[in-house]
TORKOL-4160 file (C-alpha; in steps of 0.2 Angstrom, whole numbers, padded with zeros to 4 digits, m for minus):
468
<pt num="1" X="m0041" Y="0123" Z="m0341"/>
<pt num="2" X="m0053" Y="0138" Z="m0335"/>
<pt num="3" X="m0072" Y="0138" Z="m0337"/>
<pt num="4" X="m0085" Y="0151" Z="m0340"/>
<pt num="5" X="m0102" Y="0143" Z="m0330"/>
<pt num="6" X="m0118" Y="0150" Z="m0335"/>
<pt num="7" X="m0123" Y="0167" Z="m0329"/>
<pt num="8" X="m0137" Y="0158" Z="m0320"/>
<pt num="9" X="m0130" Y="0148" Z="m0313"/>
<pt num="10" X="m0118" Y="0161" Z="m0304"/>
<pt num="11" X="m0132" Y="0174" Z="m0301"/>
<pt num="12" X="m0140" Y="0156" Z="m0291"/>
<pt num="13" X="m0125" Y="0154" Z="m0281"/>
<pt num="14" X="m0126" Y="0176" Z="m0278"/>
<pt num="15" X="m0142" Y="0176" Z="m0274"/>
<pt num="16" X="m0145" Y="0160" Z="m0260"/>
<pt num="17" X="m0131" Y="0169" Z="m0252"/>
<pt num="18" X="m0137" Y="0187" Z="m0254"/>
<pt num="19" X="m0153" Y="0181" Z="m0246"/>
<pt num="20" X="m0146" Y="0173" Z="m0231"/>
<pt num="21" X="m0135" Y="0185" Z="m0225"/>
<pt num="22" X="m0146" Y="0199" Z="m0227"/>
<pt num="23" X="m0160" Y="0190" Z="m0219"/>
<pt num="24" X="m0151" Y="0186" Z="m0205"/>
<pt num="25" X="m0148" Y="0204" Z="m0202"/>
<pt num="26" X="m0165" Y="0206" Z="m0198"/>
<pt num="27" X="m0175" Y="0187" Z="m0194"/>
<pt num="28" X="m0165" Y="0191" Z="m0177"/>
<pt num="29" X="m0178" Y="0208" Z="m0172"/>
<pt num="30" X="m0194" Y="0199" Z="m0169"/>
<pt num="31" X="m0186" Y="0184" Z="m0159"/>
<pt num="32" X="m0178" Y="0198" Z="m0148"/>
<pt num="33" X="m0191" Y="0195" Z="m0133"/>
<pt num="34" X="m0191" Y="0178" Z="m0135"/>
<pt num="35" X="m0176" Y="0179" Z="m0132"/>
<pt num="36" X="m0171" Y="0189" Z="m0119"/>
<pt num="37" X="m0186" Y="0176" Z="m0110"/>
<pt num="38" X="m0178" Y="0158" Z="m0115"/>
<pt num="39" X="m0161" Y="0166" Z="m0110"/>
<pt num="40" X="m0166" Y="0176" Z="m0096"/>
<pt num="41" X="m0155" Y="0191" Z="m0100"/>
<pt num="42" X="m0157" Y="0207" Z="m0102"/>
<pt num="43" X="m0163" Y="0221" Z="m0114"/>
<pt num="44" X="m0146" Y="0230" Z="m0114"/>
<pt num="45" X="m0137" Y="0213" Z="m0116"/>
<pt num="46" X="m0150" Y="0207" Z="m0130"/>
<pt num="47" X="m0147" Y="0220" Z="m0141"/>
<pt num="48" X="m0131" Y="0214" Z="m0142"/>
<pt num="49" X="m0136" Y="0199" Z="m0152"/>
<pt num="50" X="m0144" Y="0211" Z="m0166"/>
<pt num="51" X="m0129" Y="0225" Z="m0165"/>
<pt num="52" X="m0115" Y="0212" Z="m0166"/>
<pt num="53" X="m0120" Y="0204" Z="m0181"/>
<pt num="54" X="m0121" Y="0221" Z="m0191"/>
<pt num="55" X="m0103" Y="0227" Z="m0183"/>
<pt num="56" X="m0093" Y="0211" Z="m0189"/>
<pt num="57" X="m0102" Y="0212" Z="m0206"/>
<pt num="58" X="m0098" Y="0229" Z="m0209"/>
<pt num="59" X="m0083" Y="0230" Z="m0200"/>
<pt num="60" X="m0076" Y="0216" Z="m0213"/>
<pt num="61" X="m0087" Y="0217" Z="m0228"/>
<pt num="62" X="m0071" Y="0228" Z="m0237"/>
<pt num="63" X="m0056" Y="0220" Z="m0233"/>
<pt num="64" X="m0066" Y="0201" Z="m0238"/>
<pt num="65" X="m0069" Y="0213" Z="m0255"/>
<pt num="66" X="m0050" Y="0214" Z="m0255"/>
<pt num="67" X="m0046" Y="0197" Z="m0249"/>
<pt num="68" X="m0057" Y="0191" Z="m0263"/>
<pt num="69" X="m0046" Y="0202" Z="m0277"/>
<pt num="70" X="m0031" Y="0191" Z="m0271"/>
<pt num="71" X="m0035" Y="0174" Z="m0266"/>
<pt num="72" X="m0051" Y="0168" Z="m0276"/>
<pt num="73" X="m0070" Y="0174" Z="m0276"/>
<pt num="74" X="m0072" Y="0157" Z="m0275"/>
<pt num="75" X="m0063" Y="0152" Z="m0258"/>
<pt num="76" X="m0070" Y="0168" Z="m0251"/>
<pt num="77" X="m0090" Y="0164" Z="m0256"/>
<pt num="78" X="m0086" Y="0143" Z="m0251"/>
<pt num="79" X="m0076" Y="0147" Z="m0234"/>
<pt num="80" X="m0090" Y="0162" Z="m0229"/>
<pt num="81" X="m0105" Y="0148" Z="m0232"/>
<pt num="82" X="m0096" Y="0137" Z="m0220"/>
<pt num="83" X="m0092" Y="0148" Z="m0209"/>
<pt num="84" X="m0109" Y="0155" Z="m0209"/>
<pt num="85" X="m0116" Y="0139" Z="m0208"/>
<pt num="86" X="m0107" Y="0133" Z="m0195"/>
<pt num="87" X="m0110" Y="0147" Z="m0183"/>
<pt num="88" X="m0128" Y="0147" Z="m0185"/>
<pt num="89" X="m0131" Y="0131" Z="m0179"/>
<pt num="90" X="m0120" Y="0137" Z="m0163"/>
<pt num="91" X="m0133" Y="0152" Z="m0162"/>
<pt num="92" X="m0146" Y="0139" Z="m0162"/>
<pt num="93" X="m0140" Y="0127" Z="m0148"/>
<pt num="94" X="m0133" Y="0142" Z="m0138"/>
<pt num="95" X="m0139" Y="0139" Z="m0120"/>
<pt num="96" X="m0132" Y="0156" Z="m0115"/>
<pt num="97" X="m0136" Y="0175" Z="m0120"/>
<pt num="98" X="m0113" Y="0177" Z="m0120"/>
<pt num="99" X="m0112" Y="0162" Z="m0131"/>
<pt num="100" X="m0126" Y="0168" Z="m0141"/>
<pt num="101" X="m0119" Y="0186" Z="m0147"/>
<pt num="102" X="m0100" Y="0178" Z="m0148"/>
<pt num="103" X="m0108" Y="0166" Z="m0163"/>
<pt num="104" X="m0117" Y="0178" Z="m0170"/>
<pt num="105" X="m0101" Y="0189" Z="m0172"/>
<pt num="106" X="m0095" Y="0174" Z="m0180"/>
<pt num="107" X="m0108" Y="0173" Z="m0193"/>
<pt num="108" X="m0109" Y="0190" Z="m0195"/>
<pt num="109" X="m0089" Y="0186" Z="m0202"/>
<pt num="110" X="m0096" Y="0175" Z="m0213"/>
<pt num="111" X="m0110" Y="0185" Z="m0219"/>
<pt num="112" X="m0097" Y="0197" Z="m0223"/>
<pt num="113" X="m0088" Y="0184" Z="m0233"/>
<pt num="114" X="m0104" Y="0180" Z="m0242"/>
<pt num="115" X="m0109" Y="0197" Z="m0249"/>
<pt num="116" X="m0090" Y="0203" Z="m0252"/>
<pt num="117" X="m0089" Y="0196" Z="m0268"/>
<pt num="118" X="m0108" Y="0195" Z="m0273"/>
<pt num="119" X="m0108" Y="0210" Z="m0283"/>
<pt num="120" X="m0091" Y="0205" Z="m0293"/>
<pt num="121" X="m0097" Y="0188" Z="m0295"/>
<pt num="122" X="m0113" Y="0193" Z="m0303"/>
<pt num="123" X="m0100" Y="0208" Z="m0311"/>
<pt num="124" X="m0088" Y="0194" Z="m0318"/>
<pt num="125" X="m0101" Y="0182" Z="m0324"/>
<pt num="126" X="m0112" Y="0192" Z="m0335"/>
<pt num="127" X="m0108" Y="0203" Z="m0352"/>
<pt num="128" X="m0108" Y="0220" Z="m0349"/>
<pt num="129" X="m0124" Y="0224" Z="m0358"/>
<pt num="130" X="m0135" Y="0213" Z="m0345"/>
<pt num="131" X="m0125" Y="0217" Z="m0327"/>
<pt num="132" X="m0137" Y="0233" Z="m0321"/>
<pt num="133" X="m0152" Y="0222" Z="m0327"/>
<pt num="134" X="m0141" Y="0207" Z="m0316"/>
<pt num="135" X="m0137" Y="0219" Z="m0302"/>
<pt num="136" X="m0157" Y="0224" Z="m0302"/>
<pt num="137" X="m0161" Y="0209" Z="m0299"/>
<pt num="138" X="m0148" Y="0205" Z="m0283"/>
<pt num="139" X="m0156" Y="0222" Z="m0276"/>
<pt num="140" X="m0170" Y="0215" Z="m0277"/>
<pt num="141" X="m0164" Y="0199" Z="m0268"/>
<pt num="142" X="m0157" Y="0209" Z="m0254"/>
<pt num="143" X="m0172" Y="0218" Z="m0252"/>
<pt num="144" X="m0180" Y="0204" Z="m0251"/>
<pt num="145" X="m0169" Y="0196" Z="m0238"/>
<pt num="146" X="m0173" Y="0214" Z="m0228"/>
<pt num="147" X="m0189" Y="0215" Z="m0227"/>
<pt num="148" X="m0196" Y="0196" Z="m0227"/>
<pt num="149" X="m0186" Y="0194" Z="m0211"/>
<pt num="150" X="m0201" Y="0199" Z="m0198"/>
<pt num="151" X="m0212" Y="0187" Z="m0208"/>
<pt num="152" X="m0201" Y="0173" Z="m0208"/>
<pt num="153" X="m0193" Y="0175" Z="m0191"/>
<pt num="154" X="m0214" Y="0175" Z="m0185"/>
<pt num="155" X="m0218" Y="0161" Z="m0193"/>
<pt num="156" X="m0203" Y="0151" Z="m0188"/>
<pt num="157" X="m0206" Y="0158" Z="m0171"/>
<pt num="158" X="m0226" Y="0152" Z="m0172"/>
<pt num="159" X="m0224" Y="0133" Z="m0178"/>
<pt num="160" X="m0205" Y="0130" Z="m0169"/>
<pt num="161" X="m0196" Y="0140" Z="m0156"/>
<pt num="162" X="m0182" Y="0152" Z="m0158"/>
<pt num="163" X="m0170" Y="0141" Z="m0161"/>
<pt num="164" X="m0175" Y="0138" Z="m0179"/>
<pt num="165" X="m0173" Y="0155" Z="m0186"/>
<pt num="166" X="m0153" Y="0151" Z="m0184"/>
<pt num="167" X="m0156" Y="0133" Z="m0188"/>
<pt num="168" X="m0164" Y="0135" Z="m0204"/>
<pt num="169" X="m0149" Y="0143" Z="m0212"/>
<pt num="170" X="m0137" Y="0128" Z="m0210"/>
<pt num="171" X="m0141" Y="0113" Z="m0223"/>
<pt num="172" X="m0145" Y="0129" Z="m0238"/>
<pt num="173" X="m0126" Y="0137" Z="m0233"/>
<pt num="174" X="m0119" Y="0120" Z="m0233"/>
<pt num="175" X="m0128" Y="0115" Z="m0249"/>
<pt num="176" X="m0123" Y="0133" Z="m0256"/>
<pt num="177" X="m0102" Y="0132" Z="m0251"/>
<pt num="178" X="m0104" Y="0113" Z="m0261"/>
<pt num="179" X="m0112" Y="0120" Z="m0277"/>
<pt num="180" X="m0099" Y="0134" Z="m0275"/>
<pt num="181" X="m0084" Y="0124" Z="m0272"/>
<pt num="182" X="m0089" Y="0111" Z="m0287"/>
<pt num="183" X="m0099" Y="0125" Z="m0300"/>
<pt num="184" X="m0085" Y="0139" Z="m0300"/>
<pt num="185" X="m0070" Y="0126" Z="m0300"/>
<pt num="186" X="m0057" Y="0131" Z="m0311"/>
<pt num="187" X="m0069" Y="0147" Z="m0319"/>
<pt num="188" X="m0065" Y="0166" Z="m0318"/>
<pt num="189" X="m0069" Y="0166" Z="m0297"/>
<pt num="190" X="m0053" Y="0154" Z="m0293"/>
<pt num="191" X="m0041" Y="0168" Z="m0301"/>
<pt num="192" X="m0027" Y="0174" Z="m0289"/>
<pt num="193" X="m0013" Y="0187" Z="m0289"/>
<pt num="194" X="0001" Y="0187" Z="m0280"/>
<pt num="195" X="m0002" Y="0200" Z="m0269"/>
<pt num="196" X="0000" Y="0203" Z="m0251"/>
<pt num="197" X="m0016" Y="0208" Z="m0237"/>
<pt num="198" X="m0016" Y="0225" Z="m0229"/>
<pt num="199" X="m0019" Y="0217" Z="m0211"/>
<pt num="200" X="m0014" Y="0234" Z="m0203"/>
<pt num="201" X="m0026" Y="0242" Z="m0214"/>
<pt num="202" X="m0038" Y="0229" Z="m0213"/>
<pt num="203" X="m0038" Y="0231" Z="m0191"/>
<pt num="204" X="m0038" Y="0247" Z="m0193"/>
<pt num="205" X="m0055" Y="0251" Z="m0204"/>
<pt num="206" X="m0064" Y="0238" Z="m0195"/>
<pt num="207" X="m0060" Y="0247" Z="m0182"/>
<pt num="208" X="m0064" Y="0262" Z="m0186"/>
<pt num="209" X="m0083" Y="0255" Z="m0193"/>
<pt num="210" X="m0086" Y="0246" Z="m0178"/>
<pt num="211" X="m0082" Y="0259" Z="m0164"/>
<pt num="212" X="m0091" Y="0273" Z="m0176"/>
<pt num="213" X="m0109" Y="0259" Z="m0178"/>
<pt num="214" X="m0106" Y="0258" Z="m0157"/>
<pt num="215" X="m0107" Y="0275" Z="m0154"/>
<pt num="216" X="m0121" Y="0278" Z="m0169"/>
<pt num="217" X="m0136" Y="0266" Z="m0161"/>
<pt num="218" X="m0132" Y="0269" Z="m0143"/>
<pt num="219" X="m0130" Y="0288" Z="m0145"/>
<pt num="220" X="m0148" Y="0289" Z="m0137"/>
<pt num="221" X="m0147" Y="0280" Z="m0125"/>
<pt num="222" X="m0129" Y="0284" Z="m0118"/>
<pt num="223" X="m0134" Y="0302" Z="m0121"/>
<pt num="224" X="m0126" Y="0312" Z="m0138"/>
<pt num="225" X="m0111" Y="0320" Z="m0125"/>
<pt num="226" X="m0108" Y="0306" Z="m0114"/>
<pt num="227" X="m0090" Y="0302" Z="m0115"/>
<pt num="228" X="m0093" Y="0283" Z="m0119"/>
<pt num="229" X="m0101" Y="0293" Z="m0134"/>
<pt num="230" X="m0087" Y="0307" Z="m0136"/>
<pt num="231" X="m0072" Y="0294" Z="m0134"/>
<pt num="232" X="m0082" Y="0281" Z="m0147"/>
<pt num="233" X="m0083" Y="0294" Z="m0158"/>
<pt num="234" X="m0065" Y="0302" Z="m0156"/>
<pt num="235" X="m0058" Y="0285" Z="m0159"/>
<pt num="236" X="m0068" Y="0282" Z="m0176"/>
<pt num="237" X="m0060" Y="0296" Z="m0183"/>
<pt num="238" X="m0042" Y="0292" Z="m0176"/>
<pt num="239" X="m0044" Y="0275" Z="m0182"/>
<pt num="240" X="m0053" Y="0281" Z="m0199"/>
<pt num="241" X="m0040" Y="0293" Z="m0201"/>
<pt num="242" X="m0024" Y="0281" Z="m0197"/>
<pt num="243" X="m0032" Y="0270" Z="m0210"/>
<pt num="244" X="m0033" Y="0283" Z="m0223"/>
<pt num="245" X="m0013" Y="0287" Z="m0220"/>
<pt num="246" X="m0006" Y="0271" Z="m0219"/>
<pt num="247" X="m0018" Y="0265" Z="m0235"/>
<pt num="248" X="m0006" Y="0280" Z="m0243"/>
<pt num="249" X="0010" Y="0274" Z="m0242"/>
<pt num="250" X="0009" Y="0252" Z="m0244"/>
<pt num="251" X="0010" Y="0245" Z="m0261"/>
<pt num="252" X="m0005" Y="0235" Z="m0262"/>
<pt num="253" X="m0018" Y="0243" Z="m0248"/>
<pt num="254" X="m0037" Y="0238" Z="m0245"/>
<pt num="255" X="m0044" Y="0253" Z="m0255"/>
<pt num="256" X="m0034" Y="0260" Z="m0267"/>
<pt num="257" X="m0033" Y="0281" Z="m0262"/>
<pt num="258" X="m0031" Y="0286" Z="m0281"/>
<pt num="259" X="m0052" Y="0276" Z="m0284"/>
<pt num="260" X="m0059" Y="0289" Z="m0273"/>
<pt num="261" X="m0050" Y="0304" Z="m0284"/>
<pt num="262" X="m0062" Y="0297" Z="m0295"/>
<pt num="263" X="m0078" Y="0306" Z="m0296"/>
<pt num="264" X="m0087" Y="0292" Z="m0307"/>
<pt num="265" X="m0082" Y="0279" Z="m0290"/>
<pt num="266" X="m0085" Y="0291" Z="m0273"/>
<pt num="267" X="m0099" Y="0300" Z="m0278"/>
<pt num="268" X="m0110" Y="0285" Z="m0285"/>
<pt num="269" X="m0104" Y="0277" Z="m0265"/>
<pt num="270" X="m0109" Y="0294" Z="m0258"/>
<pt num="271" X="m0127" Y="0293" Z="m0266"/>
<pt num="272" X="m0130" Y="0273" Z="m0259"/>
<pt num="273" X="m0126" Y="0280" Z="m0241"/>
<pt num="274" X="m0139" Y="0296" Z="m0244"/>
<pt num="275" X="m0151" Y="0284" Z="m0252"/>
<pt num="276" X="m0151" Y="0271" Z="m0236"/>
<pt num="277" X="m0149" Y="0286" Z="m0226"/>
<pt num="278" X="m0165" Y="0293" Z="m0234"/>
<pt num="279" X="m0175" Y="0276" Z="m0232"/>
<pt num="280" X="m0172" Y="0272" Z="m0215"/>
<pt num="281" X="m0177" Y="0287" Z="m0206"/>
<pt num="282" X="m0195" Y="0282" Z="m0213"/>
<pt num="283" X="m0194" Y="0263" Z="m0210"/>
<pt num="284" X="m0186" Y="0267" Z="m0192"/>
<pt num="285" X="m0203" Y="0280" Z="m0188"/>
<pt num="286" X="m0217" Y="0273" Z="m0200"/>
<pt num="287" X="m0221" Y="0258" Z="m0190"/>
<pt num="288" X="m0222" Y="0268" Z="m0175"/>
<pt num="289" X="m0232" Y="0280" Z="m0184"/>
<pt num="290" X="m0245" Y="0269" Z="m0190"/>
<pt num="291" X="m0248" Y="0260" Z="m0173"/>
<pt num="292" X="m0248" Y="0275" Z="m0163"/>
<pt num="293" X="m0257" Y="0289" Z="m0172"/>
<pt num="294" X="m0267" Y="0276" Z="m0187"/>
<pt num="295" X="m0271" Y="0265" Z="m0172"/>
<pt num="296" X="m0264" Y="0250" Z="m0183"/>
<pt num="297" X="m0261" Y="0233" Z="m0175"/>
<pt num="298" X="m0244" Y="0227" Z="m0177"/>
<pt num="299" X="m0248" Y="0214" Z="m0190"/>
<pt num="300" X="m0257" Y="0229" Z="m0201"/>
<pt num="301" X="m0245" Y="0239" Z="m0201"/>
<pt num="302" X="m0231" Y="0229" Z="m0206"/>
<pt num="303" X="m0243" Y="0221" Z="m0219"/>
<pt num="304" X="m0243" Y="0242" Z="m0227"/>
<pt num="305" X="m0224" Y="0242" Z="m0223"/>
<pt num="306" X="m0221" Y="0229" Z="m0239"/>
<pt num="307" X="m0229" Y="0240" Z="m0249"/>
<pt num="308" X="m0213" Y="0252" Z="m0253"/>
<pt num="309" X="m0202" Y="0234" Z="m0254"/>
<pt num="310" X="m0213" Y="0226" Z="m0266"/>
<pt num="311" X="m0206" Y="0236" Z="m0278"/>
<pt num="312" X="m0190" Y="0232" Z="m0277"/>
<pt num="313" X="m0197" Y="0214" Z="m0284"/>
<pt num="314" X="m0203" Y="0221" Z="m0298"/>
<pt num="315" X="m0195" Y="0238" Z="m0305"/>
<pt num="316" X="m0177" Y="0233" Z="m0301"/>
<pt num="317" X="m0174" Y="0225" Z="m0317"/>
<pt num="318" X="m0183" Y="0234" Z="m0328"/>
<pt num="319" X="m0172" Y="0249" Z="m0321"/>
<pt num="320" X="m0157" Y="0239" Z="m0325"/>
<pt num="321" X="m0160" Y="0235" Z="m0342"/>
<pt num="322" X="m0165" Y="0255" Z="m0347"/>
<pt num="323" X="m0148" Y="0259" Z="m0338"/>
<pt num="324" X="m0141" Y="0246" Z="m0348"/>
<pt num="325" X="m0146" Y="0256" Z="m0365"/>
<pt num="326" X="m0146" Y="0273" Z="m0359"/>
<pt num="327" X="m0134" Y="0273" Z="m0346"/>
<pt num="328" X="m0135" Y="0277" Z="m0325"/>
<pt num="329" X="m0136" Y="0295" Z="m0321"/>
<pt num="330" X="m0153" Y="0300" Z="m0327"/>
<pt num="331" X="m0161" Y="0287" Z="m0319"/>
<pt num="332" X="m0152" Y="0291" Z="m0303"/>
<pt num="333" X="m0158" Y="0306" Z="m0303"/>
<pt num="334" X="m0175" Y="0303" Z="m0307"/>
<pt num="335" X="m0175" Y="0291" Z="m0291"/>
<pt num="336" X="m0168" Y="0299" Z="m0280"/>
<pt num="337" X="m0178" Y="0315" Z="m0281"/>
<pt num="338" X="m0194" Y="0304" Z="m0282"/>
<pt num="339" X="m0188" Y="0299" Z="m0265"/>
<pt num="340" X="m0183" Y="0314" Z="m0261"/>
<pt num="341" X="m0205" Y="0318" Z="m0266"/>
<pt num="342" X="m0211" Y="0303" Z="m0258"/>
<pt num="343" X="m0202" Y="0309" Z="m0238"/>
<pt num="344" X="m0210" Y="0327" Z="m0240"/>
<pt num="345" X="m0226" Y="0320" Z="m0245"/>
<pt num="346" X="m0226" Y="0308" Z="m0229"/>
<pt num="347" X="m0219" Y="0322" Z="m0218"/>
<pt num="348" X="m0233" Y="0337" Z="m0226"/>
<pt num="349" X="m0248" Y="0330" Z="m0218"/>
<pt num="350" X="m0252" Y="0341" Z="m0200"/>
<pt num="351" X="m0266" Y="0326" Z="m0197"/>
<pt num="352" X="m0265" Y="0309" Z="m0196"/>
<pt num="353" X="m0266" Y="0302" Z="m0215"/>
<pt num="354" X="m0278" Y="0289" Z="m0222"/>
<pt num="355" X="m0274" Y="0271" Z="m0230"/>
<pt num="356" X="m0277" Y="0276" Z="m0246"/>
<pt num="357" X="m0266" Y="0292" Z="m0247"/>
<pt num="358" X="m0251" Y="0283" Z="m0236"/>
<pt num="359" X="m0251" Y="0268" Z="m0247"/>
<pt num="360" X="m0250" Y="0278" Z="m0263"/>
<pt num="361" X="m0236" Y="0288" Z="m0253"/>
<pt num="362" X="m0225" Y="0271" Z="m0250"/>
<pt num="363" X="m0229" Y="0264" Z="m0265"/>
<pt num="364" X="m0222" Y="0280" Z="m0275"/>
<pt num="365" X="m0204" Y="0280" Z="m0261"/>
<pt num="366" X="m0201" Y="0260" Z="m0266"/>
<pt num="367" X="m0202" Y="0265" Z="m0286"/>
<pt num="368" X="m0190" Y="0279" Z="m0283"/>
<pt num="369" X="m0179" Y="0267" Z="m0271"/>
<pt num="370" X="m0182" Y="0254" Z="m0285"/>
<pt num="371" X="m0178" Y="0266" Z="m0300"/>
<pt num="372" X="m0162" Y="0272" Z="m0292"/>
<pt num="373" X="m0153" Y="0255" Z="m0286"/>
<pt num="374" X="m0148" Y="0247" Z="m0300"/>
<pt num="375" X="m0139" Y="0257" Z="m0312"/>
<pt num="376" X="m0131" Y="0265" Z="m0296"/>
<pt num="377" X="m0122" Y="0248" Z="m0291"/>
<pt num="378" X="m0116" Y="0248" Z="m0310"/>
<pt num="379" X="m0109" Y="0263" Z="m0309"/>
<pt num="380" X="m0097" Y="0258" Z="m0293"/>
<pt num="381" X="m0094" Y="0240" Z="m0301"/>
<pt num="382" X="m0090" Y="0247" Z="m0317"/>
<pt num="383" X="m0077" Y="0264" Z="m0311"/>
<pt num="384" X="m0064" Y="0252" Z="m0306"/>
<pt num="385" X="m0053" Y="0240" Z="m0316"/>
<pt num="386" X="m0058" Y="0221" Z="m0315"/>
<pt num="387" X="m0044" Y="0214" Z="m0301"/>
<pt num="388" X="m0051" Y="0226" Z="m0287"/>
<pt num="389" X="m0072" Y="0223" Z="m0289"/>
<pt num="390" X="m0071" Y="0213" Z="m0272"/>
<pt num="391" X="m0067" Y="0230" Z="m0266"/>
<pt num="392" X="m0080" Y="0238" Z="m0278"/>
<pt num="393" X="m0092" Y="0223" Z="m0269"/>
<pt num="394" X="m0089" Y="0226" Z="m0252"/>
<pt num="395" X="m0091" Y="0244" Z="m0252"/>
<pt num="396" X="m0108" Y="0242" Z="m0260"/>
<pt num="397" X="m0112" Y="0231" Z="m0244"/>
<pt num="398" X="m0102" Y="0245" Z="m0232"/>
<pt num="399" X="m0113" Y="0260" Z="m0241"/>
<pt num="400" X="m0129" Y="0248" Z="m0237"/>
<pt num="401" X="m0126" Y="0246" Z="m0220"/>
<pt num="402" X="m0118" Y="0261" Z="m0218"/>
<pt num="403" X="m0134" Y="0273" Z="m0221"/>
<pt num="404" X="m0145" Y="0262" Z="m0212"/>
<pt num="405" X="m0137" Y="0267" Z="m0196"/>
<pt num="406" X="m0134" Y="0282" Z="m0199"/>
<pt num="407" X="m0152" Y="0283" Z="m0204"/>
<pt num="408" X="m0160" Y="0275" Z="m0188"/>
<pt num="409" X="m0148" Y="0285" Z="m0176"/>
<pt num="410" X="m0152" Y="0301" Z="m0185"/>
<pt num="411" X="m0172" Y="0298" Z="m0187"/>
<pt num="412" X="m0172" Y="0292" Z="m0167"/>
<pt num="413" X="m0161" Y="0307" Z="m0159"/>
<pt num="414" X="m0173" Y="0320" Z="m0169"/>
<pt num="415" X="m0188" Y="0310" Z="m0164"/>
<pt num="416" X="m0184" Y="0308" Z="m0147"/>
<pt num="417" X="m0178" Y="0326" Z="m0145"/>
<pt num="418" X="m0191" Y="0335" Z="m0153"/>
<pt num="419" X="m0205" Y="0324" Z="m0143"/>
<pt num="420" X="m0199" Y="0322" Z="m0126"/>
<pt num="421" X="m0198" Y="0342" Z="m0126"/>
<pt num="422" X="m0218" Y="0344" Z="m0135"/>
<pt num="423" X="m0227" Y="0331" Z="m0129"/>
<pt num="424" X="m0218" Y="0334" Z="m0108"/>
<pt num="425" X="m0216" Y="0312" Z="m0106"/>
<pt num="426" X="m0201" Y="0303" Z="m0107"/>
<pt num="427" X="m0202" Y="0292" Z="m0123"/>
<pt num="428" X="m0217" Y="0283" Z="m0133"/>
<pt num="429" X="m0220" Y="0272" Z="m0119"/>
<pt num="430" X="m0231" Y="0285" Z="m0113"/>
<pt num="431" X="m0241" Y="0289" Z="m0129"/>
<pt num="432" X="m0257" Y="0293" Z="m0128"/>
<pt num="433" X="m0270" Y="0301" Z="m0142"/>
<pt num="434" X="m0269" Y="0318" Z="m0132"/>
<pt num="435" X="m0250" Y="0317" Z="m0137"/>
<pt num="436" X="m0256" Y="0317" Z="m0157"/>
<pt num="437" X="m0248" Y="0333" Z="m0163"/>
<pt num="438" X="m0233" Y="0332" Z="m0152"/>
<pt num="439" X="m0230" Y="0315" Z="m0160"/>
<pt num="440" X="m0235" Y="0323" Z="m0180"/>
<pt num="441" X="m0221" Y="0336" Z="m0175"/>
<pt num="442" X="m0208" Y="0327" Z="m0172"/>
<pt num="443" X="m0214" Y="0315" Z="m0184"/>
<pt num="444" X="m0211" Y="0328" Z="m0199"/>
<pt num="445" X="m0195" Y="0335" Z="m0193"/>
<pt num="446" X="m0188" Y="0318" Z="m0193"/>
<pt num="447" X="m0192" Y="0316" Z="m0210"/>
<pt num="448" X="m0183" Y="0330" Z="m0213"/>
<pt num="449" X="m0168" Y="0324" Z="m0214"/>
<pt num="450" X="m0172" Y="0309" Z="m0222"/>
<pt num="451" X="m0178" Y="0322" Z="m0238"/>
<pt num="452" X="m0162" Y="0331" Z="m0233"/>
<pt num="453" X="m0151" Y="0316" Z="m0236"/>
<pt num="454" X="m0160" Y="0310" Z="m0253"/>
<pt num="455" X="m0158" Y="0329" Z="m0259"/>
<pt num="456" X="m0139" Y="0327" Z="m0255"/>
<pt num="457" X="m0139" Y="0311" Z="m0266"/>
<pt num="458" X="m0149" Y="0319" Z="m0279"/>
<pt num="459" X="m0133" Y="0330" Z="m0281"/>
<pt num="460" X="m0121" Y="0317" Z="m0281"/>
<pt num="461" X="m0130" Y="0308" Z="m0295"/>
<pt num="462" X="m0130" Y="0325" Z="m0302"/>
<pt num="463" X="m0113" Y="0331" Z="m0301"/>
<pt num="464" X="m0105" Y="0313" Z="m0305"/>
<pt num="465" X="m0105" Y="0318" Z="m0323"/>
<pt num="466" X="m0112" Y="0313" Z="m0340"/>
<pt num="467" X="m0105" Y="0296" Z="m0345"/>
<pt num="468" X="m0108" Y="0287" Z="m0328"/>
């Protein structure tokens, strides 16, 4: 007999998993110097501790979203929490960097399973009139996980040791698995469908995203026209082209090709990629701007960087509630437009800003992002039938991570190229106050890429139509 659990019970389960899996994509960054020293390894090796998690997470999230539509979201959620917890423990116990990288890859698989069905579980549990508000609140949780990682990681490193940043996941994850097993049993999250899973499609999309991410994250170090980068980019295009062709000729694809024929689905997904691309040009460059030209300490820079994300704890529930009443298109256009204006203001001054000026601009940027996310996620989830909500949920996570990586790669490429050319030095490690003009030129140009991405996102939101 099917039962319906409290919508807030489902929300609590989803929020726990969402926070934990997104936290682990950022918490490790602050520990990298410690890990490099304790595990006696190199910078090249240690960066894979971060990269392999991101690759595994993004490459598999769509496949797990599809799998949750077939075998039930409860089993995917439970399995994800168990896998995430077990390999968090292995991360904590790893005596070598090789074992840590292996454990982080499988931890990323668990994170992808958790996040693949999170949006779908919320949409299944909440009535249509409350979905945008609920999705907005989950957006707040995701933002909290992404932004609080460095602070939580710094606290744990100060009072414990590096292994605690992984070990802390174990009791939380196992408790969430037990709760999901009991509370979601015989609910809509247990629904199954007698459909095969497309293994070939799953492999092709994972290979396509994986090679793309490695190419984007290493393009500057290896050289944009190096054999490694070009080979990876060509491989990525080939894998994704084969994936599209394969999906068009099977009866049960991971992503139904006709889904992308619906602009009410495709354009919000593209808007999401554009938003995170624009946002992470700022997220990547702002700490350098605060610490070098402005002369802030690392702690002060970290505090300032919390300003835009603080808005993500306040605005999304209200933005979602408004979207539940008046639709999503207008709020998405306004939110993306505000983001573009905020980035323009951040890039505008030719001299270093004061704290009040930079704080107000960052707050405006955070408001725009917070206004955009809940209605856009609601548009994506509302554009698909219930049986494919898992795929749509995975698409939300994939679009977010893809935009983040593109934003960082794009900002880094433009900034490093212009700064090296105009300053005559070989990177920011040689920065002096005399290089301020060269820094600001490169900084403004890189933020310009974010402005263009936000403008593109505004157009995507506009062209998707009045009724979405």
